[in-house]
SEFIRO-588687 format. One record per residue (C-alpha): residue number from 1; residue in one letter; x, y, z. Coordinates in steps of 0.5 Angstrom, whole numbers. Layout:
! SEFIRO-588687
<site resi="NUM" resn="A" x="X" y="Y" z="Z"/>
...
***
This chain:
! SEFIRO-588687
<site resi="1" resn="M" x="0" y="0" z="0"/>
<site resi="2" resn="T" x="3" y="7" z="-2"/>
<site resi="3" resn="T" x="3" y="13" z="2"/>
<site resi="4" resn="A" x="-2" y="16" z="-2"/>
<site resi="5" resn="Q" x="-7" y="11" z="-1"/>
<site resi="6" resn="A" x="-6" y="10" z="6"/>
<site resi="7" resn="L" x="-7" y="18" z="7"/>
<site resi="8" resn="A" x="-13" y="17" z="2"/>
<site resi="9" resn="F" x="-16" y="12" z="7"/>
<site resi="10" resn="V" x="-15" y="16" z="13"/>
<site resi="11" resn="L" x="-18" y="22" z="10"/>
<site resi="12" resn="G" x="-24" y="18" z="8"/>
<site resi="13" resn="C" x="-25" y="15" z="15"/>
<site resi="14" resn="A" x="-24" y="22" z="18"/>
<site resi="15" resn="V" x="-30" y="25" z="13"/>
<site resi="16" resn="I" x="-34" y="19" z="15"/>
<site resi="17" resn="H" x="-33" y="20" z="23"/>
<site resi="18" resn="A" x="-34" y="27" z="22"/>
<site resi="19" resn="A" x="-40" y="26" z="18"/>
<site resi="20" resn="H" x="-43" y="21" z="23"/>
<site resi="21" resn="A" x="-47" y="27" z="26"/>
<site resi="22" resn="H" x="-51" y="28" z="19"/>
<site resi="23" resn="A" x="-52" y="21" z="17"/>
<site resi="24" resn="E" x="-59" y="22" z="15"/>
<site resi="25" resn="A" x="-58" y="28" z="11"/>
<site resi="26" resn="L" x="-52" y="24" z="8"/>
<site resi="27" resn="T" x="-56" y="18" z="6"/>
<site resi="28" resn="R" x="-61" y="22" z="3"/>
<site resi="29" resn="L" x="-56" y="26" z="-1"/>
<site resi="30" resn="L" x="-52" y="19" z="-3"/>
<site resi="31" resn="A" x="-59" y="16" z="-5"/>
<site resi="32" resn="A" x="-61" y="22" z="-9"/>
<site resi="33" resn="A" x="-54" y="22" z="-13"/>
<site resi="34" resn="A" x="-55" y="14" z="-14"/>
<site resi="35" resn="V" x="-62" y="16" z="-17"/>
<site resi="36" resn="V" x="-58" y="21" z="-22"/>
<site resi="37" resn="A" x="-53" y="17" z="-24"/>
<site resi="38" resn="A" x="-58" y="11" z="-26"/>
<site resi="39" resn="V" x="-62" y="16" z="-30"/>
<site resi="40" resn="L" x="-56" y="18" z="-33"/>
<site resi="41" resn="V" x="-53" y="11" z="-35"/>
<site resi="42" resn="L" x="-60" y="9" z="-37"/>
<site resi="43" resn="L" x="-60" y="16" z="-42"/>
<site resi="44" resn="V" x="-53" y="14" z="-45"/>
<site resi="45" resn="A" x="-55" y="7" z="-46"/>
<site resi="46" resn="S" x="-62" y="9" z="-50"/>
<site resi="47" resn="L" x="-58" y="14" z="-54"/>
<site resi="48" resn="D" x="-54" y="8" z="-56"/>
<site resi="49" resn="Y" x="-60" y="4" z="-59"/>
<site resi="50" resn="A" x="-63" y="10" z="-62"/>
<site resi="51" resn="P" x="-64" y="10" z="-69"/>
<site resi="52" resn="G" x="-59" y="16" z="-73"/>
<site resi="53" resn="T" x="-62" y="21" z="-77"/>
<site resi="54" resn="T" x="-64" y="17" z="-83"/>
<site resi="55" resn="G" x="-66" y="11" z="-79"/>
<site resi="56" resn="T" x="-73" y="9" z="-77"/>
<site resi="57" resn="F" x="-76" y="8" z="-70"/>
<site resi="58" resn="D" x="-82" y="3" z="-71"/>
<site resi="59" resn="E" x="-83" y="-4" z="-67"/>
<site resi="60" resn="I" x="-80" y="-9" z="-73"/>
<site resi="61" resn="S" x="-73" y="-5" z="-74"/>
<site resi="62" resn="V" x="-72" y="-4" z="-66"/>
<site resi="63" resn="Y" x="-74" y="-11" z="-65"/>
<site resi="64" resn="A" x="-69" y="-13" z="-71"/>
<site resi="65" resn="A" x="-63" y="-9" z="-68"/>
<site resi="66" resn="S" x="-63" y="-12" z="-61"/>
***
């Protein structure tokens, strides 16, 4: 383990200890961040499957592409 990793670990422990009093608010913040991250991942995934400007978007072409 390098010194930078050890310092990052200790800093993380200190942040967790300091945020212990605000655990409920931190939990809500992290849950909201997880929901936003999931929405962004799904948006990017849907853009990968979206047809281009010349493509069509009907049930048959979507089924055939998957």
